[in-house]
N, CA, C and O of each residue as an XYZ file, in Angstrom:
432
protein
N      78.523    -65.870      2.422
C      77.381    -65.399      2.958
C      76.629    -64.224      1.982
O      77.212    -63.323      1.377
N      75.417    -64.449      1.999
C      74.597    -63.369      1.097
C      74.548    -61.997      1.772
O      74.587    -61.984      3.002
N      74.470    -60.899      1.138
C      74.321    -59.965      2.046
C      73.163    -59.673      2.809
O      73.184    -58.870      3.742
N      71.981    -60.401      2.387
C      70.904    -60.407      3.182
C      70.997    -61.153      4.594
O      70.432    -60.735      5.604
N      71.729    -62.232      4.542
C      72.001    -62.919      5.799
C      72.747    -61.969      6.627
O      72.418    -61.693      7.781
N      73.788    -61.459      5.999
C      74.697    -60.514      7.063
C      74.048    -59.394      7.539
O      74.383    -58.944      8.635
N      73.030    -58.783      6.789
C      72.189    -57.825      7.489
C      71.305    -58.150      8.467
O      71.159    -57.453      9.472
N      70.610    -59.308      8.223
C      69.715    -59.816      9.374
C      70.672    -60.263     10.572
O      70.304    -60.018     11.721
N      71.738    -60.831     10.372
C      72.489    -61.053     11.590
C      72.964    -59.939     12.244
O      72.912    -59.904     13.474
N      73.470    -58.922     11.539
C      73.875    -57.806     12.132
C      72.621    -56.949     13.003
O      72.724    -56.366     14.083
N      71.758    -57.059     12.367
C      70.417    -56.432     12.907
C      69.970    -57.187     14.112
O      69.516    -56.549     15.062
N      70.055    -58.483     14.160
C      69.522    -59.346     15.185
C      70.517    -59.136     16.479
O      70.132    -59.052     17.645
N      72.047    -59.062     15.968
C      72.809    -58.876     17.239
C      72.680    -57.510     17.799
O      72.747    -57.390     19.022
N      72.518    -56.546     17.110
C      72.239    -55.323     17.611
C      70.953    -55.048     18.442
O      70.998    -54.241     19.370
N      69.890    -55.658     18.145
C      68.752    -55.836     18.858
C      69.055    -56.490     20.280
O      68.497    -56.051     21.286
N      69.796    -57.366     20.325
C      70.051    -58.354     21.496
C      70.836    -57.360     22.453
O      70.441    -57.139     23.598
N      71.917    -56.804     21.941
C      72.821    -56.210     22.582
C      72.175    -54.796     23.218
O      72.500    -54.429     24.347
N      71.350    -54.132     22.495
C      70.493    -52.926     23.144
C      69.599    -53.052     23.822
O      68.980    -52.081     24.258
N      69.208    -54.634     24.169
C      68.092    -54.837     25.024
C      66.665    -54.415     24.616
O      65.761    -54.365     25.451
N      66.473    -54.098     23.256
C      65.207    -53.605     22.755
C      64.263    -54.643     22.857
O      64.556    -55.828     23.014
N      63.021    -54.140     22.757
C      61.912    -55.169     22.607
C      61.774    -55.837     21.382
O      61.859    -55.260     20.297
N      61.535    -57.197     21.542
C      61.441    -58.003     20.405
C      59.763    -57.995     19.933
O      58.818    -58.280     20.669
N      59.700    -57.607     18.575
C      58.406    -57.444     18.035
C      58.150    -58.328     17.010
O      59.004    -58.525     16.146
N      56.953    -58.955     16.993
C      56.634    -59.802     15.834
C      55.254    -59.568     15.294
O      54.366    -59.043     15.965
N      55.115    -59.957     14.118
C      53.836    -59.772     13.297
C      53.175    -61.197     13.090
O      53.409    -61.806     12.046
N      52.342    -61.748     14.077
C      51.729    -62.995     13.747
C      50.734    -63.352     12.671
O      50.427    -64.492     12.321
N      50.310    -62.294     12.232
C      49.405    -62.434     11.031
C      50.001    -61.630      9.774
O      50.794    -60.701      9.922
N      49.528    -62.092      8.472
C      49.814    -61.486      7.461
C      49.092    -60.211      7.121
O      47.862    -60.188      7.164
N      49.793    -59.147      6.784
C      49.035    -57.866      6.569
C      47.775    -58.086      5.763
O      47.762    -58.855      4.801
N      46.711    -57.399      6.166
C      45.346    -57.459      5.423
C      44.398    -58.531      6.237
O      43.281    -58.804      5.797
N      44.862    -59.075      7.350
C      43.960    -59.808      8.146
C      42.804    -59.094      8.828
O      42.985    -58.255      9.711
N      41.528    -59.489      8.350
C      40.360    -58.416      8.805
C      40.036    -58.663     10.252
O      39.271    -57.857     10.783
N      40.507    -59.659     10.967
C      40.001    -59.726     12.218
C      40.946    -60.870     13.121
O      41.313    -61.906     12.567
N      41.263    -60.612     14.406
C      42.096    -61.679     15.236
C      41.281    -61.723     16.531
O      40.468    -60.880     16.912
N      41.656    -62.893     17.157
C      41.320    -63.101     18.403
C      42.470    -63.430     19.277
O      43.389    -63.973     18.665
N      42.665    -63.250     20.524
C      43.705    -63.677     21.398
C      43.163    -64.590     22.398
O      42.218    -64.263     23.115
N      43.747    -65.746     22.467
C      43.352    -66.855     23.309
C      44.442    -67.340     24.416
O      45.572    -67.690     24.076
N      44.015    -67.330     25.737
C      44.928    -67.760     26.752
C      44.900    -69.251     27.197
O      43.790    -69.754     27.373
N      45.824    -69.876     27.363
C      45.805    -71.229     28.037
C      45.412    -72.318     27.029
O      45.139    -71.935     25.891
N      45.362    -73.380     27.255
C      44.754    -74.557     26.512
C      43.702    -75.354     27.160
O      43.812    -76.511     27.567
N      42.683    -74.602     27.203
C      41.319    -75.162     27.882
C      40.533    -76.094     26.860
O      40.293    -75.754     25.701
N      40.171    -77.266     27.405
C      39.560    -78.230     26.687
C      38.040    -77.823     26.307
O      37.607    -77.939     25.161
N      37.299    -77.349     27.361
C      35.972    -77.049     26.962
C      35.634    -75.863     26.243
O      34.795    -75.733     25.352
N      36.513    -74.886     26.823
C      35.788    -73.328     26.012
C      37.456    -72.712     25.960
O      38.324    -72.959     26.799
N      37.583    -71.983     24.914
C      38.977    -71.183     24.825
C      38.850    -69.999     25.730
O      37.718    -69.571     25.954
N      39.874    -69.433     26.264
C      39.853    -68.253     27.113
C      40.356    -67.057     26.386
O      41.487    -66.580     26.484
N      39.334    -66.612     25.612
C      39.394    -65.357     24.865
C      39.602    -64.156     25.664
O      38.876    -63.861     26.613
N      40.680    -63.410     25.242
C      41.012    -62.233     26.035
C      40.378    -60.898     25.206
O      40.682    -60.693     24.031
N      39.607    -60.156     25.842
C      39.322    -58.934     25.152
C      40.148    -57.870     25.127
O      40.973    -57.767     26.035
N      40.097    -57.008     24.227
C      41.058    -55.791     24.215
C      40.755    -54.951     25.157
O      39.596    -54.668     25.459
N      41.852    -54.448     25.739
C      41.591    -53.284     26.867
C      41.573    -51.914     26.462
O      41.335    -50.999     27.250
N      41.858    -51.729     25.055
C      41.911    -50.366     24.545
C      41.349    -50.643     23.240
O      41.605    -51.665     22.603
N      40.517    -49.641     22.820
C      39.921    -49.659     21.591
C      39.531    -48.113     21.030
O      39.030    -47.234     21.731
N      39.870    -47.994     19.643
C      39.639    -46.719     19.167
C      38.774    -46.870     17.851
O      39.039    -47.789     17.076
N      37.736    -45.979     17.580
C      36.812    -46.352     16.386
C      36.920    -45.104     15.333
O      37.205    -43.939     15.609
N      36.636    -45.624     14.141
C      36.590    -44.678     13.087
C      35.279    -43.863     13.147
O      34.455    -44.165     14.011
N      35.018    -42.814     12.258
C      33.747    -42.101     12.279
C      32.615    -42.880     11.839
O      31.461    -42.586     12.149
N      32.969    -44.012     11.018
C      31.926    -44.887     10.392
C      31.311    -45.862     11.423
O      30.264    -46.464     11.184
N      32.087    -46.013     12.729
C      31.552    -46.831     13.696
C      32.528    -48.082     13.649
O      32.484    -48.842     14.616
N      33.300    -48.329     12.736
C      34.192    -49.473     12.505
C      35.354    -49.285     13.466
O      35.681    -48.173     13.880
N      35.970    -50.426     13.808
C      37.153    -50.428     14.775
C      38.499    -49.957     14.060
O      39.041    -50.568     13.140
N      38.906    -48.881     14.580
C      40.115    -48.467     14.068
C      41.507    -49.094     14.701
O      42.537    -49.237     14.043
N      41.381    -49.382     15.850
C      42.747    -49.938     16.538
C      42.067    -50.558     17.842
O      41.158    -50.039     18.491
N      42.725    -51.830     18.102
C      42.490    -52.528     19.190
C      43.825    -52.776     20.050
O      44.869    -52.962     19.424
N      43.842    -52.789     21.435
C      45.050    -53.166     22.062
C      45.027    -54.016     23.193
O      44.140    -53.832     24.027
N      45.929    -54.993     23.370
C      45.901    -55.913     24.533
C      47.170    -55.634     25.215
O      48.225    -55.659     24.583
N      47.127    -55.366     26.494
C      48.308    -55.043     27.433
C      48.383    -56.008     28.558
O      47.375    -56.636     28.880
N      49.449    -56.158     29.144
C      49.829    -56.846     30.445
C      49.610    -58.389     30.084
O      49.229    -59.244     30.883
N      49.916    -58.588     28.751
C      49.696    -60.115     28.501
C      50.741    -61.197     29.240
O      50.652    -62.418     29.111
N      51.474    -60.691     29.821
C      52.451    -61.625     30.504
C      51.810    -62.257     31.695
O      52.288    -63.273     32.199
N      50.619    -61.609     32.202
C      49.914    -62.088     33.235
C      48.887    -63.103     32.738
O      48.268    -63.720     33.604
N      48.636    -63.346     31.497
C      47.797    -64.397     30.899
C      48.320    -65.661     30.947
O      49.515    -65.861     30.730
N      47.390    -66.709     31.262
C      47.785    -68.029     31.157
C      48.472    -68.493     29.765
O      48.084    -68.037     28.689
N      49.480    -69.399     29.866
C      50.225    -69.592     28.731
C      49.841    -70.855     28.289
O      49.499    -71.578     29.224
N      49.763    -71.484     26.954
C      50.178    -70.681     25.800
C      49.256    -69.513     25.571
O      48.097    -69.524     25.984
N      49.793    -68.487     24.895
C      49.144    -67.428     24.448
C      49.041    -67.438     22.894
O      50.070    -67.396     22.220
N      47.744    -67.496     22.289
C      47.716    -67.879     20.897
C      46.872    -66.579     20.192
O      45.887    -66.061     20.719
N      47.361    -66.228     19.105
C      46.727    -65.232     18.244
C      45.980    -65.987     17.175
O      46.647    -66.736     16.462
N      44.778    -65.896     16.983
C      44.092    -66.537     15.892
C      43.727    -65.494     14.735
O      42.847    -64.650     14.904
N      44.454    -65.605     13.557
C      44.472    -64.835     12.593
C      43.055    -65.166     11.817
O      42.978    -66.287     11.314
N      42.081    -64.398     11.698
C      40.832    -64.751     11.068
C      40.764    -64.212      9.673
O      40.198    -63.138      9.475
N      41.330    -64.920      8.653
C      41.242    -64.530      7.349
C      39.666    -64.989      6.609
O      38.987    -65.900      7.083
N      39.309    -64.307      5.570
C      38.088    -64.706      4.995
C      37.868    -66.146      4.599
O      36.737    -66.610      4.747
N      38.816    -66.885      4.120
C      38.865    -68.137      3.757
C      39.483    -69.240      4.839
O      39.288    -70.443      4.661
N      40.158    -68.796      5.848
C      40.745    -69.831      6.953
C      41.155    -68.993      8.150
O      41.172    -67.763      8.132
N      41.471    -69.715      9.151
C      41.866    -69.410     10.353
C      43.256    -69.702     10.673
O      43.605    -70.845     10.376
N      44.003    -69.064     11.127
C      45.517    -69.573     11.415
C      45.815    -69.027     12.829
O      45.657    -67.849     13.153
N      46.281    -70.055     13.667
C      46.795    -69.952     14.956
C      48.409    -69.849     15.046
O      49.217    -70.529     14.414
N      48.676    -68.821     15.996
C      50.105    -68.618     15.992
C      50.359    -68.478     17.594
O      49.842    -67.551     18.217
N      51.048    -69.289     18.120
C      51.423    -69.153     19.631
C      52.584    -68.215     19.601
O      53.545    -68.202     18.831
N      52.237    -67.294     20.779
C      53.230    -66.255     20.957
C      54.388    -66.684     21.820
O      54.226    -67.583     22.646
N      55.622    -66.044     21.656
C      56.557    -66.235     22.841
C      56.065    -65.660     24.118
O      55.227    -64.760     24.155
N      56.699    -66.296     25.340
C      56.459    -65.880     26.760
C      56.810    -64.455     26.995
O      56.342    -63.861     27.967
N      57.641    -63.857     26.120
C      57.950    -62.412     26.436
C      57.026    -61.406     25.786
O      57.190    -60.201     25.976
N      56.200    -61.812     25.137
C      55.179    -60.727     24.540
C      54.271    -60.387     25.690
O      53.794    -61.226     26.453
N      54.045    -58.914     25.763
C      53.326    -58.481     26.676
C      52.100    -57.551     26.201
O      51.127    -57.342     26.925
N      52.261    -56.976     24.817
C      51.454    -56.249     24.233
C      51.049    -56.623     22.916
O      51.989    -57.033     22.234
N      49.948    -56.606     22.356
C      49.595    -56.688     21.114
C      48.664    -55.711     20.594
O      47.719    -55.371     21.306
N      48.835    -55.151     19.280
C      48.005    -54.104     18.861
C      47.564    -54.307     17.324
O      48.360    -54.335     16.386
N      46.226    -54.437     17.223
C      45.616    -54.609     15.984
C      44.969    -53.180     15.170
O      44.063    -52.491     15.639
N      45.548    -52.969     14.076
C      44.922    -51.694     13.460
C      45.572    -51.801     12.129
O      46.670    -52.320     11.928
N      44.716    -51.210     11.147
C      45.165    -51.060      9.668
C      45.302    -52.467      9.139
O      46.295    -52.657      8.437
N      44.640    -53.304      9.305
C      44.554    -54.743      8.935
C      46.025    -55.422      9.366
O      46.460    -56.373      8.715
N      46.739    -54.887     10.471
C      48.038    -55.729     10.782
C      48.027    -55.893     12.322
O      47.349    -55.250     13.123
N      48.841    -56.803     12.554
C      48.918    -57.063     14.141
C      50.459    -57.007     14.495
O      51.296    -57.593     13.809
N      50.767    -56.274     15.594
C      52.050    -56.314     15.894
C      52.065    -56.507     17.306
O      51.297    -55.846     18.004
N      52.998    -57.491     17.906
C      53.078    -57.870     19.200
C      54.591    -57.566     19.760
O      55.547    -57.752     19.006
N      54.749    -57.183     20.851
C      55.908    -56.961     21.480
C      56.016    -57.113     23.047
O      57.088    -56.906     23.615
């Protein structure tokens, strides 16, 4: 086995044994904007507004946060809005919080 596979296996095992939160990054670093959609509604998507937000001095968004996502209708989807395309990523049911800031998204 390669050393990378061994390291990933050991890290995964330790995270599972410790009961620590599982975090994912649904979008590539540098994404300019995201949306979070709940459920699979045919007529209109169920966009979820961030419940926390901080601003930069110039008025641009510094950080946005979505909390208590376990209460949202599933599937829960992050839409990564790149300048040339949109990429949808369905989040696992265990995700309860997503934070968008510094052009990256972390969900845990």
